[in-house]
C-alpha positions as CSV (number, residue, x, y, z in Angstrom):
1,M,-46.9,-18.9,-17.6
2,L,-44.2,-18.0,-20.2
3,S,-43.6,-14.7,-18.4
4,S,-43.1,-16.5,-15.1
5,I,-40.5,-18.9,-16.6
6,R,-38.6,-15.9,-18.0
7,R,-38.6,-14.2,-14.6
8,L,-37.4,-17.5,-13.0
9,S,-34.6,-17.8,-15.6
10,M,-33.4,-14.3,-15.0
11,S,-33.4,-14.8,-11.3
12,I,-31.3,-18.0,-11.6
13,S,-28.9,-16.2,-13.9
14,I,-28.5,-13.3,-11.5
15,S,-27.9,-15.7,-8.6
16,I,-25.3,-17.7,-10.5
17,S,-23.5,-14.4,-11.4
18,S,-23.6,-13.3,-7.7
19,I,-22.2,-16.7,-6.6
20,S,-19.4,-16.4,-9.1
21,S,-18.4,-13.0,-7.8
22,L,-18.6,-14.2,-4.2
23,T,-16.3,-17.1,-5.1
24,L,-13.7,-14.8,-6.5
25,Y,-13.8,-12.4,-3.6
26,S,-14.5,-14.8,-0.8
27,F,-11.2,-13.6,0.7
28,Q,-12.4,-10.1,0.9
29,S,-14.7,-8.5,3.5
30,P,-18.5,-8.5,2.9
31,N,-18.4,-4.7,2.6
32,S,-15.8,-4.8,-0.2
33,L,-17.9,-7.4,-2.1
34,R,-21.1,-5.6,-1.6
35,K,-19.5,-2.4,-2.8
36,L,-18.1,-4.0,-5.9
37,I,-21.5,-5.3,-6.9
38,M,-23.2,-1.9,-6.2
39,D,-20.5,-0.1,-8.3
40,S,-21.2,-2.4,-11.2
41,S,-25.0,-2.0,-11.1
42,S,-25.2,1.7,-10.4
43,S,-22.9,3.0,-13.1
44,K,-24.4,5.2,-15.8
45,N,-22.2,3.6,-18.3
46,H,-23.3,0.1,-17.3
47,S,-21.8,-1.7,-20.4
48,F,-18.4,-0.3,-20.0
49,N,-18.4,-0.6,-16.3
50,N,-19.5,-4.3,-16.5
51,T,-16.7,-5.1,-18.9
52,S,-14.2,-3.4,-16.6
53,Q,-15.5,-5.2,-13.5
54,K,-15.1,-8.6,-15.3
55,R,-11.5,-7.7,-16.2
56,L,-10.8,-6.7,-12.6
57,L,-12.4,-9.9,-11.3
58,A,-10.3,-12.0,-13.6
59,L,-7.2,-10.1,-12.5
60,A,-8.1,-10.6,-8.8
61,Q,-8.5,-14.4,-9.4
62,Q,-5.2,-14.5,-11.2
63,L,-3.3,-12.7,-8.5
64,R,-5.0,-14.6,-5.7
65,L,-3.3,-17.7,-7.1
66,Y,0.2,-16.1,-7.1
67,K,2.9,-17.8,-5.1
68,P,6.3,-16.2,-4.6
69,P,9.2,-18.1,-6.2
70,P,11.1,-20.4,-3.8
71,P,14.4,-19.0,-2.4
72,Q,17.6,-19.8,-4.2
73,F,20.5,-21.1,-2.1
74,D,24.3,-21.0,-2.4
75,S,25.8,-23.7,-4.5
76,D,28.2,-24.7,-1.7
77,F,26.3,-27.3,0.3
78,E,28.1,-27.0,3.6
79,E,27.7,-23.2,3.6
80,Q,24.1,-23.6,2.6
81,K,23.5,-25.9,5.6
82,L,25.0,-23.3,7.9
83,E,22.9,-20.6,6.5
84,E,19.7,-22.6,6.7
85,S,20.4,-23.4,10.4
86,A,20.9,-19.7,11.1
87,G,17.9,-18.6,9.1
88,K,17.6,-16.4,6.0
89,V,16.0,-13.2,4.8
90,V,14.4,-13.4,1.4
91,S,14.7,-9.9,0.1
92,Q,15.0,-7.7,-3.0
93,L,16.7,-4.4,-3.7
94,G,15.3,-3.3,-7.1
95,F,15.7,-6.7,-8.8
96,Q,14.1,-10.1,-8.8
97,E,14.4,-13.0,-6.5
98,S,17.7,-12.3,-4.6
99,V,18.3,-14.1,-1.4
100,T,20.2,-12.5,1.5
101,P,21.4,-15.4,3.7
102,I,22.4,-14.8,7.3
103,S,25.9,-15.9,8.3
104,A,26.0,-18.5,11.0
105,V,28.8,-16.7,12.7
106,Q,26.8,-13.5,13.3
107,T,26.6,-12.8,17.0
108,E,23.0,-11.4,16.7
109,R,20.4,-12.7,14.2
110,F,19.5,-10.1,11.7
111,K,15.9,-9.0,12.3
112,P,15.0,-6.2,10.0
113,K,12.1,-4.0,10.8
114,R,9.0,-4.7,8.7
115,A,7.2,-2.3,6.4
116,A,4.5,-2.6,3.7
117,V,3.6,-0.6,0.7
118,L,0.4,-0.6,-1.3
119,I,0.4,-1.3,-5.0
120,C,-3.1,0.1,-5.7
121,L,-4.3,-0.8,-9.3
122,F,-7.2,0.6,-11.2
123,E,-8.3,0.9,-14.8
124,G,-7.8,4.1,-16.7
125,D,-11.0,6.0,-17.9
126,D,-10.0,6.1,-21.6
127,D,-8.4,2.9,-22.6
128,G,-8.8,0.6,-19.6
129,E,-5.1,0.2,-19.0
130,L,-4.0,-0.7,-15.5
131,R,-2.5,2.2,-13.6
132,V,-0.9,2.4,-10.2
133,I,-1.1,5.2,-7.6
134,L,2.2,6.8,-6.5
135,T,3.2,9.7,-4.3
136,K,5.9,12.3,-4.3
137,R,7.3,12.6,-0.8
138,S,7.5,16.0,0.9
139,S,10.7,17.9,0.4
140,K,10.7,18.6,4.1
141,L,11.1,15.0,5.2
142,S,14.5,14.0,6.7
143,T,14.8,10.8,4.5
144,H,14.0,10.2,0.9
145,S,12.7,13.8,0.6
146,G,11.1,14.6,-2.8
147,E,11.4,11.0,-4.0
148,I,8.6,9.0,-5.7
149,A,7.2,6.3,-3.6
150,L,4.3,3.9,-3.1
151,P,1.9,4.6,-0.2
152,G,3.1,2.7,2.8
153,G,5.3,2.7,5.9
154,K,6.6,0.8,8.9
155,A,4.4,-1.8,10.6
156,E,2.8,-0.8,14.0
157,E,1.9,-3.1,16.9
158,G,-1.8,-2.9,16.2
159,D,-1.5,-4.0,12.5
160,A,-2.9,-7.5,12.1
161,S,-1.2,-8.1,8.7
162,D,0.9,-6.5,6.0
163,A,-2.3,-5.5,4.2
164,D,-3.4,-3.6,7.3
165,T,-0.1,-1.8,7.4
166,A,-0.2,-0.8,3.8
167,T,-3.9,0.3,3.8
168,R,-3.5,2.2,7.1
169,E,-0.5,4.1,5.8
170,A,-2.3,4.8,2.5
171,K,-5.2,6.3,4.4
172,E,-2.8,8.4,6.6
173,E,-0.7,9.6,3.6
174,I,-3.3,10.2,0.8
175,G,-6.7,9.7,2.3
176,L,-7.4,6.4,0.6
177,D,-10.3,4.7,2.4
178,P,-9.3,1.0,2.9
179,S,-12.9,-0.1,2.2
180,L,-12.4,1.0,-1.4
181,V,-9.5,-1.3,-2.0
182,N,-9.8,-5.1,-2.5
183,I,-6.6,-6.7,-1.4
184,V,-5.7,-9.7,-3.6
185,T,-2.1,-10.8,-2.8
186,C,1.3,-9.9,-1.4
187,L,4.6,-10.2,-3.3
188,E,7.9,-11.5,-1.8
189,P,9.7,-9.1,0.5
190,F,12.2,-6.5,-0.7
191,L,15.1,-5.1,1.2
192,S,15.4,-1.3,1.3
193,K,18.7,0.6,1.2
194,H,18.5,1.0,5.0
195,L,17.8,-2.8,5.4
196,L,14.1,-2.4,6.0
197,R,12.1,-5.4,5.0
198,V,9.3,-4.2,2.7
199,I,6.3,-6.3,1.8
200,P,4.5,-5.1,-1.4
201,V,0.7,-5.6,-1.1
202,I,-1.4,-5.6,-4.3
203,G,-4.9,-4.1,-4.1
204,I,-7.6,-3.3,-6.7
205,L,-9.5,0.0,-6.7
206,S,-12.7,-0.9,-8.5
207,N,-14.1,2.6,-8.7
208,K,-11.4,5.3,-9.0
209,K,-14.0,8.1,-9.0
210,E,-14.8,7.4,-5.4
211,F,-11.2,8.1,-4.4
212,N,-10.5,11.8,-3.8
213,P,-6.8,12.2,-2.9
214,T,-6.3,14.2,0.3
215,P,-2.5,14.2,0.8
216,N,-1.0,14.7,4.2
217,I,1.1,17.7,3.5
218,A,3.6,16.8,6.2
219,E,4.5,13.6,4.3
220,V,3.2,13.9,0.7
221,E,3.7,16.7,-1.8
222,A,1.7,15.1,-4.7
223,V,-0.4,12.1,-5.7
224,F,-0.5,10.9,-9.2
225,D,-0.7,7.6,-11.2
226,V,1.2,5.9,-14.0
227,P,0.6,2.9,-16.3
228,L,1.8,-0.3,-14.7
229,E,3.0,-1.8,-18.0
230,M,5.6,1.0,-18.4
231,F,7.8,-0.9,-15.9
232,L,8.2,-3.7,-18.4
233,K,9.2,-1.5,-21.3
234,D,12.6,-0.1,-22.2
235,E,11.2,3.3,-23.1
236,N,12.0,6.2,-20.8
237,R,14.3,3.9,-18.8
238,R,18.0,4.0,-17.8
239,S,20.1,2.1,-15.3
240,E,23.0,2.7,-13.1
241,E,25.5,0.2,-11.7
242,R,26.1,0.1,-8.0
243,E,28.2,-2.1,-5.6
244,W,27.6,-3.4,-2.1
245,M,29.6,-6.0,-0.2
246,G,31.7,-6.7,-3.3
247,E,28.6,-7.4,-5.5
248,K,27.5,-5.3,-8.4
249,Y,23.9,-4.6,-9.1
250,L,21.7,-2.4,-11.3
251,I,19.2,0.2,-10.2
252,H,16.5,1.2,-12.7
253,L,15.3,4.8,-13.3
254,F,12.1,5.6,-15.2
255,D,11.2,9.1,-16.4
256,Y,7.5,10.0,-16.5
257,E,5.7,13.2,-17.4
258,L,2.1,14.1,-16.5
259,D,0.4,17.5,-16.8
260,N,3.7,19.1,-17.6
261,K,5.2,17.7,-14.4
262,K,8.2,15.4,-14.6
263,Y,8.7,12.5,-12.2
264,L,11.7,10.2,-11.7
265,I,10.8,6.7,-10.4
266,W,13.8,4.7,-9.3
267,G,15.5,2.4,-6.8
268,L,13.3,0.3,-4.5
269,T,10.0,1.8,-5.9
270,A,11.0,1.0,-9.5
271,G,12.2,-2.5,-8.5
272,I,8.9,-3.3,-6.7
273,L,6.9,-2.1,-9.7
274,I,9.0,-4.0,-12.2
275,R,8.2,-7.2,-10.2
276,A,4.5,-6.3,-9.8
277,A,4.2,-5.7,-13.5
278,S,5.9,-9.0,-14.3
279,V,3.5,-10.8,-12.1
280,V,0.4,-9.0,-13.3
281,Y,1.2,-9.2,-17.0
282,Q,2.9,-12.6,-16.7
283,R,6.0,-11.7,-18.7
284,P,9.6,-10.5,-17.9
285,P,10.7,-6.9,-18.6
286,A,12.2,-6.1,-21.9
287,F,15.5,-5.1,-20.3
288,L,18.3,-6.9,-18.5
289,E,18.1,-7.3,-14.7
290,Q,21.3,-8.0,-12.7
291,N,20.4,-10.2,-9.8
292,P,23.3,-10.9,-7.4
293,K,23.1,-12.9,-4.2
294,F,24.0,-10.6,-1.3
295,K,25.4,-11.7,2.0
296,L,24.8,-9.5,5.0
297,P,27.8,-8.1,6.7
298,K,28.7,-9.8,10.0
299,V,27.8,-6.7,11.9
300,V,24.5,-4.9,11.1
301,D,23.5,-1.8,12.9
302,K,21.3,1.3,12.4
303,D,24.0,3.0,10.2
304,T,24.4,0.0,7.8
305,T,23.2,0.9,4.3
306,M,23.5,-0.4,0.8
307,S,25.5,2.2,-1.2
């Protein structure tokens, strides 16, 4: 009788645990949830893996509740009403929460092309720190050649969401199977130098060992990872002041070395990761960010860029 009660108690405990995991990941696909549970139960180092999974589940719950900050408007009420009637583009160029309003006198509404990048987070093997996957673009590409980037690219007609765009591009660029990534949230849009509207998509890779990078050599020269928290620290960081449309702003540059290879992470990629780290760790960076409000030029064409 006592043995039966113990078995019943264990069964109830397991069921409650499964329901808890299902609640946290109810926004994920059944395959992702099933995989997360299997990863946790099949690991040889069960104790460590279980602790890691609990931390990742808590992080997923935290990020799922994230809401982008509301847009900030111009202090001039009449100008604000004109801008609101014409629409606005909430955007970022390497700094937090800027708003790019659209002038009501523009002859054509500014409709930037949409893109998405994947901020794929996982826990390091040694200390459990959160790390993010980055790529070095091929030196043969016509734009941004040799630069450090997040996996991602422009949206295509068949993409159902920004998450679909980000994971599809990640699979094409580095061979990351979308079923391995649990998408938890999206950050507010950023505006690239070429006025491309970029949506950062945050996903969690619960089992890094199952990801074997296979870079598309036509697009990607290398795949590596860095600690996410480094983008909140003032170490190995410098900044440069730029100007566009009469407004000055800062771009941040981070130096990182891994396996005797040096990487420079800057511009839009650095700006997105600063924001992502601020959201994940729930604190601002240890350095100054200069956040001007840009207004788009009255005429925007394919050759318009931010200098």
